[in-house]
N, C-alpha and C positions, 0 to 999 in steps of 0.2 A: 504493501499499501505506500503512496506517495505521499509527501510531507503535506502538498497541497490538497490533495484529496480525503485527510486525514483533518484538516483544518477545515475544509467543505462538512464533512460529515459533524463534524464538532458547533457548528454553527448551524446546521440543519437543525443539529438535535435540542440546541439549547434556540431557537427559536420556536420548539413543538414546545419546548419546557414552559418558556415565560407565556405562551400565549393560552396556556391552563391556569397561569397565576395571575396574569396581568391586571388583573382585577381587585385581588386581594392584597390589601394593604401590606398586611405581617409576610406574606409571601415575599413582597416586593422590599420589606424592611431586614427578612432573612436573606434572600438575594445578595441583596447591596452590602451587610455585613460581612459574606461569608468572604471575600478575599483576605481582609483585616483580621478576620480568625483565623484563616490560616497562617497568614502568616505571622502570627501572635503568635500564634497556639500550638501550631503542628496540623496535620490533617488526622490524625487518630484520634486528639483531644477535640478537635470541633466536628468530626461523624459522634463520637461520643455525647457531645450535645447537643446537638441536632435527633439523635436515636434520642436523648429521653423527654426530651417536648413530644409534644402532638400539635398538630393542626396543618401549619404551612413550614412550620422546622421539618415535621416527617414529611411532608409532600417533596420536599427540597431533599432532604436523606436518601429517601427513593429516588429520587433523579439521579444522584449521585453513584449510588450501588448500581443503577442500571447500566450507568453508563461503564462504569469500571468492571461490569462483569463483560457488557457488549466489548470492549474493548481489550479484550481479555487478560486486566490487570490484576482481576482476582478472580480464582477459578471458581465455577460454581458445582458443589457438588452434585452428586445425585439425591441427594437425602433435602438438600436445598432447592432442587428444581422442583418436588413433589410437595417438599412443605411452603412453597411460594404458591401453590394452589390452594393447599391444605389452612394456612396460615402465615399470613404475612408478616406478625410480630415474630415466626420460627425463624422464616426463610433472614429479617433483619438481624437478630441475635447470630445466625452463622456467619452472615454477612461481616458483624461486627467483630466474631471473633476472627474469623480471616486476616481483617484489618489489624487487628491487634495483635498478632504473630505474624507478619510481614517481614523480611530481615527488612534491613536497613537502606539498602540498593534499590529494591521493592517498591518500601514507602516513600522514598525521594524520589521516584518516579510517577509513581501514585500521585504522590502530592502535587507532582508540577504539573502534571493531565488534569487536576480536580479546578487548579488555578487557573491554567488555561480554557476549562469549562466554565469559570467563574466570571470570569474578562465577556467570554460571549452573554452570558447570562445579565450581567450587570449592563451591559452596553443597550442591548435589545429591550430592558425595561426600562432604560431613559426613556419618560412618559415627554421631559419638555425639550429631546432632542429630535428635531424634525428628521433627521437623519439617522438613524442608529447606527447604521452601519460605520458611518464615519467615512466616504468614499471621499470627501474631501481634503482627509490626511494623507490618501493613497495616491494625487495628482486627480483624480476626475471632477469632472465639473458637475453642475445640477442641468 
Protein backbone atom coordinates (compact mmCIF):
# COMPACT_ATOMS: atom_id res chain seq x y z
CA UNK A 1 0.00 0.00 0.00
CA UNK A 2 1.45 3.36 -0.99
CA UNK A 3 1.77 6.21 1.49
CA UNK A 4 -0.55 8.38 -0.63
CA UNK A 5 -3.17 5.63 -0.61
CA UNK A 6 -2.92 5.30 3.19
CA UNK A 7 -3.38 9.08 3.57
CA UNK A 8 -6.48 8.87 1.39
CA UNK A 9 -7.89 5.93 3.35
CA UNK A 10 -7.25 7.77 6.61
CA UNK A 11 -8.97 10.92 5.31
CA UNK A 12 -12.01 8.99 4.05
CA UNK A 13 -12.33 7.09 7.32
CA UNK A 14 -12.03 10.32 9.33
CA UNK A 15 -14.68 11.95 7.15
CA UNK A 16 -17.06 9.03 7.75
CA UNK A 17 -16.40 9.21 11.51
CA UNK A 18 -17.00 12.95 11.69
CA UNK A 19 -20.24 12.70 9.73
CA UNK A 20 -21.63 10.41 12.43
CA UNK A 21 -20.69 12.76 15.26
CA UNK A 22 -20.69 16.19 13.60
CA UNK A 23 -23.77 17.45 15.46
CA UNK A 24 -22.70 16.13 18.86
CA UNK A 25 -20.90 18.83 20.84
CA UNK A 26 -19.46 16.26 23.26
CA UNK A 27 -18.01 14.28 20.34
CA UNK A 28 -16.58 17.47 18.83
CA UNK A 29 -14.95 18.36 22.14
CA UNK A 30 -13.53 14.85 22.57
CA UNK A 31 -12.04 14.96 19.06
CA UNK A 32 -10.58 18.44 19.61
CA UNK A 33 -8.90 17.22 22.81
CA UNK A 34 -7.60 13.96 21.33
CA UNK A 35 -4.24 15.12 19.87
CA UNK A 36 -3.24 16.93 23.07
CA UNK A 37 -4.30 13.99 25.22
CA UNK A 38 -2.15 11.63 23.17
CA UNK A 39 0.87 13.96 23.13
CA UNK A 40 0.68 14.67 26.85
CA UNK A 41 -0.32 11.24 28.16
CA UNK A 42 0.52 8.73 25.43
CA UNK A 43 -1.80 6.52 23.44
CA UNK A 44 -2.30 3.88 26.10
CA UNK A 45 -3.41 6.34 28.78
CA UNK A 46 -5.60 8.23 26.31
CA UNK A 47 -7.35 5.07 25.17
CA UNK A 48 -7.82 4.00 28.80
CA UNK A 49 -9.44 7.39 29.47
CA UNK A 50 -11.75 7.11 26.45
CA UNK A 51 -12.54 3.49 27.35
CA UNK A 52 -13.59 4.51 30.87
CA UNK A 53 -16.06 7.10 29.61
CA UNK A 54 -19.43 6.71 27.94
CA UNK A 55 -21.22 8.36 25.05
CA UNK A 56 -19.09 10.43 22.70
CA UNK A 57 -15.82 9.28 24.28
CA UNK A 58 -16.81 5.65 23.82
CA UNK A 59 -17.75 6.39 20.19
CA UNK A 60 -14.32 7.91 19.59
CA UNK A 61 -12.67 4.93 21.32
CA UNK A 62 -14.58 2.55 19.01
CA UNK A 63 -13.55 4.51 15.92
CA UNK A 64 -9.88 4.37 16.93
CA UNK A 65 -10.23 0.68 17.74
CA UNK A 66 -11.75 -0.05 14.34
CA UNK A 67 -9.02 1.94 12.55
CA UNK A 68 -6.10 0.27 14.34
CA UNK A 69 -7.53 -3.20 13.78
CA UNK A 70 -8.36 -2.38 10.17
CA UNK A 71 -4.79 -1.23 9.54
CA UNK A 72 -3.40 -4.43 11.06
CA UNK A 73 -1.65 -2.58 13.87
CA UNK A 74 -3.62 -4.52 16.47
CA UNK A 75 -4.45 -8.13 15.73
CA UNK A 76 -8.05 -9.07 16.33
CA UNK A 77 -8.34 -12.52 17.87
CA UNK A 78 -11.02 -14.94 16.77
CA UNK A 79 -12.69 -14.63 20.16
CA UNK A 80 -12.66 -10.84 19.75
CA UNK A 81 -14.38 -11.16 16.35
CA UNK A 82 -17.15 -13.19 17.98
CA UNK A 83 -17.29 -10.96 21.06
CA UNK A 84 -17.84 -7.97 18.81
CA UNK A 85 -21.13 -9.45 17.68
CA UNK A 86 -22.17 -10.63 21.12
CA UNK A 87 -20.84 -7.95 23.44
CA UNK A 88 -19.21 -4.70 22.37
CA UNK A 89 -17.83 -4.22 25.88
CA UNK A 90 -15.97 -7.54 25.77
CA UNK A 91 -14.42 -6.65 22.39
CA UNK A 92 -13.33 -3.28 23.76
CA UNK A 93 -11.84 -4.94 26.84
CA UNK A 94 -9.86 -7.38 24.68
CA UNK A 95 -8.67 -4.51 22.52
CA UNK A 96 -7.49 -2.60 25.62
CA UNK A 97 -5.67 -5.71 26.82
CA UNK A 98 -3.82 -5.87 23.49
CA UNK A 99 -2.98 -2.14 23.61
CA UNK A 100 -1.60 -2.51 27.11
CA UNK A 101 0.64 -5.38 25.98
CA UNK A 102 2.16 -3.79 22.87
CA UNK A 103 5.93 -3.66 22.76
CA UNK A 104 7.52 -0.20 22.61
CA UNK A 105 7.92 -0.15 18.81
CA UNK A 106 4.36 -1.32 18.14
CA UNK A 107 3.04 1.24 20.61
CA UNK A 108 5.02 4.02 18.92
CA UNK A 109 3.66 3.09 15.48
CA UNK A 110 0.09 2.85 16.81
CA UNK A 111 0.42 6.21 18.56
CA UNK A 112 1.72 7.89 15.40
CA UNK A 113 -1.11 6.40 13.37
CA UNK A 114 -3.76 7.60 15.82
CA UNK A 115 -2.21 11.08 15.86
CA UNK A 116 -2.42 11.18 12.06
CA UNK A 117 -6.04 10.05 12.21
CA UNK A 118 -6.76 12.63 14.94
CA UNK A 119 -5.35 15.37 12.71
CA UNK A 120 -7.89 14.49 10.05
CA UNK A 121 -10.72 14.21 12.56
CA UNK A 122 -9.97 17.68 13.96
CA UNK A 123 -9.55 19.21 10.53
CA UNK A 124 -12.84 17.81 9.28
CA UNK A 125 -14.81 18.87 12.37
CA UNK A 126 -13.84 22.55 12.32
CA UNK A 127 -17.19 24.22 11.82
CA UNK A 128 -15.78 27.68 11.21
CA UNK A 129 -13.44 26.45 8.50
CA UNK A 130 -15.06 26.90 5.09
CA UNK A 131 -12.43 24.68 3.48
CA UNK A 132 -11.82 21.77 5.90
CA UNK A 133 -9.18 20.19 3.70
CA UNK A 134 -7.08 23.39 3.81
CA UNK A 135 -6.46 23.28 0.07
CA UNK A 136 -4.96 26.79 0.09
CA UNK A 137 -2.09 25.47 2.17
CA UNK A 138 -1.25 23.02 -0.59
CA UNK A 139 -1.23 25.56 -3.40
CA UNK A 140 -4.74 24.94 -4.67
CA UNK A 141 -6.99 27.93 -5.23
CA UNK A 142 -10.74 28.20 -4.77
